[in-house]
BATORBA-498110 format. One record per residue (C-alpha): z, x, y. Coordinates in pm, whole numbers, plus 50000, padded with zeros to 5 digits. Example, Ala and Ser with C-alpha at 12.3 -4.5 7.8 and 13.67 -1.06 7.14 Angstrom:
2
<rec><pz>50780</pz><px>51230</px><py>49550</py></rec>
<rec><pz>50714</pz><px>51367</px><py>49894</py></rec>
end
This chain:
182
<rec><pz>72592</pz><px>45736</px><py>63766</py></rec>
<rec><pz>72553</pz><px>46106</px><py>63768</py></rec>
<rec><pz>72396</pz><px>46253</px><py>63458</py></rec>
<rec><pz>72313</pz><px>46596</px><py>63596</py></rec>
<rec><pz>71950</pz><px>46503</px><py>63667</py></rec>
<rec><pz>71823</pz><px>46577</px><py>64014</py></rec>
<rec><pz>71625</pz><px>46277</px><py>64134</py></rec>
<rec><pz>71667</pz><px>46352</px><py>64503</py></rec>
<rec><pz>71349</pz><px>46541</px><py>64593</py></rec>
<rec><pz>71217</pz><px>46483</px><py>64943</py></rec>
<rec><pz>71385</pz><px>46359</px><py>65256</py></rec>
<rec><pz>71423</pz><px>45984</px><py>65290</py></rec>
<rec><pz>71596</pz><px>45989</px><py>65630</py></rec>
<rec><pz>71278</pz><px>45898</px><py>65815</py></rec>
<rec><pz>71348</pz><px>45526</px><py>65761</py></rec>
<rec><pz>71527</pz><px>45373</px><py>66058</py></rec>
<rec><pz>71693</pz><px>45049</px><py>66160</py></rec>
<rec><pz>71677</pz><px>45011</px><py>66534</py></rec>
<rec><pz>71792</pz><px>45342</px><py>66676</py></rec>
<rec><pz>71976</pz><px>45456</px><py>66365</py></rec>
<rec><pz>71844</pz><px>45699</px><py>66107</py></rec>
<rec><pz>71961</pz><px>45579</px><py>65768</py></rec>
<rec><pz>72125</pz><px>45821</px><py>65526</py></rec>
<rec><pz>72107</pz><px>45843</px><py>65150</py></rec>
<rec><pz>72396</pz><px>45776</px><py>64913</py></rec>
<rec><pz>72490</pz><px>46147</px><py>64906</py></rec>
<rec><pz>72547</pz><px>46156</px><py>65280</py></rec>
<rec><pz>72765</pz><px>45845</px><py>65254</py></rec>
<rec><pz>72952</pz><px>46006</px><py>64961</py></rec>
<rec><pz>73008</pz><px>46320</px><py>65168</py></rec>
<rec><pz>73130</pz><px>46127</px><py>65474</py></rec>
<rec><pz>73348</pz><px>45872</px><py>65291</py></rec>
<rec><pz>73418</pz><px>46015</px><py>64943</py></rec>
<rec><pz>73693</pz><px>45771</px><py>64839</py></rec>
<rec><pz>73498</pz><px>45463</px><py>64947</py></rec>
<rec><pz>73180</pz><px>45596</px><py>64783</py></rec>
<rec><pz>73362</pz><px>45664</px><py>64453</py></rec>
<rec><pz>73518</pz><px>45317</px><py>64454</py></rec>
<rec><pz>73178</pz><px>45168</px><py>64539</py></rec>
<rec><pz>73003</pz><px>45362</px><py>64264</py></rec>
<rec><pz>73265</pz><px>45250</px><py>64009</py></rec>
<rec><pz>73226</pz><px>44885</px><py>64111</py></rec>
<rec><pz>72844</pz><px>44892</px><py>64128</py></rec>
<rec><pz>72821</pz><px>45050</px><py>63782</py></rec>
<rec><pz>73100</pz><px>44862</px><py>63601</py></rec>
<rec><pz>72861</pz><px>44614</px><py>63436</py></rec>
<rec><pz>72589</pz><px>44865</px><py>63338</py></rec>
<rec><pz>72471</pz><px>44873</px><py>63697</py></rec>
<rec><pz>72404</pz><px>44500</px><py>63725</py></rec>
<rec><pz>72443</pz><px>44382</px><py>64085</py></rec>
<rec><pz>72315</pz><px>44111</px><py>64319</py></rec>
<rec><pz>72030</pz><px>44203</px><py>64553</py></rec>
<rec><pz>71970</pz><px>43988</px><py>64861</py></rec>
<rec><pz>71627</pz><px>43996</px><py>65022</py></rec>
<rec><pz>71447</pz><px>43765</px><py>65265</py></rec>
<rec><pz>71162</pz><px>43542</px><py>65153</py></rec>
<rec><pz>70838</pz><px>43559</px><py>65346</py></rec>
<rec><pz>70954</pz><px>43238</px><py>65520</py></rec>
<rec><pz>71276</pz><px>43415</px><py>65626</py></rec>
<rec><pz>71509</pz><px>43246</px><py>65378</py></rec>
<rec><pz>71765</pz><px>43450</px><py>65183</py></rec>
<rec><pz>71708</pz><px>43515</px><py>64811</py></rec>
<rec><pz>71972</pz><px>43658</px><py>64579</py></rec>
<rec><pz>71873</pz><px>43797</px><py>64241</py></rec>
<rec><pz>72031</pz><px>44025</px><py>63982</py></rec>
<rec><pz>71912</pz><px>44385</px><py>63956</py></rec>
<rec><pz>72030</pz><px>44703</px><py>63788</py></rec>
<rec><pz>72105</pz><px>45014</px><py>63991</py></rec>
<rec><pz>72102</pz><px>45384</px><py>63914</py></rec>
<rec><pz>72323</pz><px>45614</px><py>64119</py></rec>
<rec><pz>72297</pz><px>45992</px><py>64112</py></rec>
<rec><pz>72462</pz><px>46253</px><py>64333</py></rec>
<rec><pz>72227</pz><px>46189</px><py>64625</py></rec>
<rec><pz>72071</pz><px>45844</px><py>64589</py></rec>
<rec><pz>72099</pz><px>45485</px><py>64475</py></rec>
<rec><pz>71791</pz><px>45319</px><py>64324</py></rec>
<rec><pz>71666</pz><px>44982</px><py>64204</py></rec>
<rec><pz>71366</pz><px>44929</px><py>63980</py></rec>
<rec><pz>71166</pz><px>44611</px><py>64046</py></rec>
<rec><pz>70885</pz><px>44440</px><py>63856</py></rec>
<rec><pz>70587</pz><px>44434</px><py>64097</py></rec>
<rec><pz>70496</pz><px>44070</px><py>64026</py></rec>
<rec><pz>70840</pz><px>43932</px><py>64116</py></rec>
<rec><pz>70915</pz><px>43761</px><py>64446</py></rec>
<rec><pz>71199</pz><px>44007</px><py>64522</py></rec>
<rec><pz>70960</pz><px>44303</px><py>64490</py></rec>
<rec><pz>70698</pz><px>44143</px><py>64714</py></rec>
<rec><pz>70971</pz><px>44053</px><py>64964</py></rec>
<rec><pz>71120</pz><px>44400</px><py>64982</py></rec>
<rec><pz>70773</pz><px>44549</px><py>65028</py></rec>
<rec><pz>70714</pz><px>44307</px><py>65317</py></rec>
<rec><pz>71064</pz><px>44335</px><py>65469</py></rec>
<rec><pz>71263</pz><px>44630</px><py>65332</py></rec>
<rec><pz>71604</pz><px>44508</px><py>65456</py></rec>
<rec><pz>71845</pz><px>44442</px><py>65170</py></rec>
<rec><pz>72208</pz><px>44364</px><py>65090</py></rec>
<rec><pz>72339</pz><px>44482</px><py>64748</py></rec>
<rec><pz>72665</pz><px>44339</px><py>64614</py></rec>
<rec><pz>72857</pz><px>44447</px><py>64304</py></rec>
<rec><pz>72931</pz><px>44175</px><py>64051</py></rec>
<rec><pz>73281</pz><px>44035</px><py>64082</py></rec>
<rec><pz>73519</pz><px>44131</px><py>63805</py></rec>
<rec><pz>73864</pz><px>44027</px><py>63689</py></rec>
<rec><pz>74022</pz><px>44213</px><py>63979</py></rec>
<rec><pz>73981</pz><px>44095</px><py>64335</py></rec>
<rec><pz>73772</pz><px>44396</px><py>64438</py></rec>
<rec><pz>73435</pz><px>44358</px><py>64609</py></rec>
<rec><pz>73183</pz><px>44620</px><py>64724</py></rec>
<rec><pz>72847</pz><px>44591</px><py>64897</py></rec>
<rec><pz>72596</pz><px>44803</px><py>65087</py></rec>
<rec><pz>72326</pz><px>44709</px><py>65336</py></rec>
<rec><pz>72026</pz><px>44895</px><py>65465</py></rec>
<rec><pz>71657</pz><px>44954</px><py>65412</py></rec>
<rec><pz>71479</pz><px>45007</px><py>65080</py></rec>
<rec><pz>71222</pz><px>45289</px><py>65065</py></rec>
<rec><pz>70952</pz><px>45288</px><py>64798</py></rec>
<rec><pz>70963</pz><px>45604</px><py>64588</py></rec>
<rec><pz>70604</pz><px>45711</px><py>64526</py></rec>
<rec><pz>70632</pz><px>46084</px><py>64450</py></rec>
<rec><pz>70528</pz><px>46114</px><py>64079</py></rec>
<rec><pz>70783</pz><px>46387</px><py>63995</py></rec>
<rec><pz>71064</pz><px>46191</px><py>64155</py></rec>
<rec><pz>70957</pz><px>45869</px><py>63980</py></rec>
<rec><pz>70958</pz><px>46056</px><py>63647</py></rec>
<rec><pz>71312</pz><px>46191</px><py>63707</py></rec>
<rec><pz>71440</pz><px>45846</px><py>63806</py></rec>
<rec><pz>71270</pz><px>45691</px><py>63502</py></rec>
<rec><pz>71449</pz><px>45947</px><py>63282</py></rec>
<rec><pz>71780</pz><px>45856</px><py>63448</py></rec>
<rec><pz>71710</pz><px>45489</px><py>63372</py></rec>
<rec><pz>71658</pz><px>45575</px><py>63005</py></rec>
<rec><pz>71985</pz><px>45773</px><py>62988</py></rec>
<rec><pz>72181</pz><px>45491</px><py>63152</py></rec>
<rec><pz>72035</pz><px>45215</px><py>62933</py></rec>
<rec><pz>71905</pz><px>45025</px><py>63237</py></rec>
<rec><pz>71583</pz><px>44839</px><py>63164</py></rec>
<rec><pz>71283</pz><px>45000</px><py>63331</py></rec>
<rec><pz>70913</pz><px>44979</px><py>63251</py></rec>
<rec><pz>70651</pz><px>45230</px><py>63360</py></rec>
<rec><pz>70478</pz><px>44978</px><py>63588</py></rec>
<rec><pz>70801</pz><px>44893</px><py>63776</py></rec>
<rec><pz>70833</pz><px>45007</px><py>64136</py></rec>
<rec><pz>71136</pz><px>45217</px><py>64224</py></rec>
<rec><pz>71311</pz><px>45184</px><py>64558</py></rec>
<rec><pz>71576</pz><px>45410</px><py>64705</py></rec>
<rec><pz>71838</pz><px>45215</px><py>64898</py></rec>
<rec><pz>71910</pz><px>45386</px><py>65229</py></rec>
<rec><pz>72244</pz><px>45288</px><py>65376</py></rec>
<rec><pz>72330</pz><px>45119</px><py>65702</py></rec>
<rec><pz>72682</pz><px>45012</px><py>65601</py></rec>
<rec><pz>72921</pz><px>44981</px><py>65309</py></rec>
<rec><pz>73198</pz><px>44724</px><py>65271</py></rec>
<rec><pz>73497</pz><px>44710</px><py>65037</py></rec>
<rec><pz>73761</pz><px>44441</px><py>64999</py></rec>
<rec><pz>74049</pz><px>44404</px><py>64756</py></rec>
<rec><pz>74201</pz><px>44056</px><py>64752</py></rec>
<rec><pz>74557</pz><px>44029</px><py>64624</py></rec>
<rec><pz>74810</pz><px>43750</px><py>64582</py></rec>
<rec><pz>75128</pz><px>43867</px><py>64748</py></rec>
<rec><pz>75430</pz><px>43647</px><py>64817</py></rec>
<rec><pz>75241</pz><px>43326</px><py>64751</py></rec>
<rec><pz>74950</pz><px>43405</px><py>64982</py></rec>
<rec><pz>74621</pz><px>43586</px><py>64953</py></rec>
<rec><pz>74589</pz><px>43913</px><py>65142</py></rec>
<rec><pz>74295</pz><px>44149</px><py>65172</py></rec>
<rec><pz>74271</pz><px>44525</px><py>65204</py></rec>
<rec><pz>73938</pz><px>44618</px><py>65359</py></rec>
<rec><pz>73748</pz><px>44938</px><py>65419</py></rec>
<rec><pz>73414</pz><px>44982</px><py>65592</py></rec>
<rec><pz>73170</pz><px>45262</px><py>65659</py></rec>
<rec><pz>72879</pz><px>45235</px><py>65899</py></rec>
<rec><pz>72607</pz><px>45465</px><py>66026</py></rec>
<rec><pz>72678</pz><px>45591</px><py>66375</py></rec>
<rec><pz>72435</pz><px>45464</px><py>66633</py></rec>
<rec><pz>72217</pz><px>45749</px><py>66755</py></rec>
<rec><pz>71968</pz><px>45760</px><py>67035</py></rec>
<rec><pz>71649</pz><px>45877</px><py>66865</py></rec>
<rec><pz>71493</pz><px>45980</px><py>67198</py></rec>
<rec><pz>71739</pz><px>46267</px><py>67238</py></rec>
<rec><pz>71611</pz><px>46605</px><py>67133</py></rec>
<rec><pz>71781</pz><px>46739</px><py>66824</py></rec>
<rec><pz>71863</pz><px>47108</px><py>66801</py></rec>
end
């Protein structure tokens, strides 16, 4: 949700997965604008409530509901520090976020790495955005920016007595981080 507030501050691209540098939502939106708009609409359609998958400390999957905030450059989740999902994402920042299913057959999800937002000015701006959106957030909650590794969209339709699917996917290009950048 864009409310005109700039919550971007700072560069979050230092987080990597393997050899890939992970971009923020704004870079995804710039590279795949139609998919990003569809994804934003689906992620926000139920006041930002989505499913967040993390891994337990034993390596088992855990799926829990969260609320997201999306601005022009970033996507955020706010987590209560005492919850298992918060402890898990601090221990292993890999996540999978899935929009809630609706009446239509559309699905959208993103995967990547969550980065703790600890800059006080940025936290304050994100907290203000939470208040504007109506998403529940308490001052002691930890805020994570979700850096993107991939995005997936599917629209399932009944056509001619069978189920068909239209799919779209975006993924970070694999880069060799040992190459010098100009």
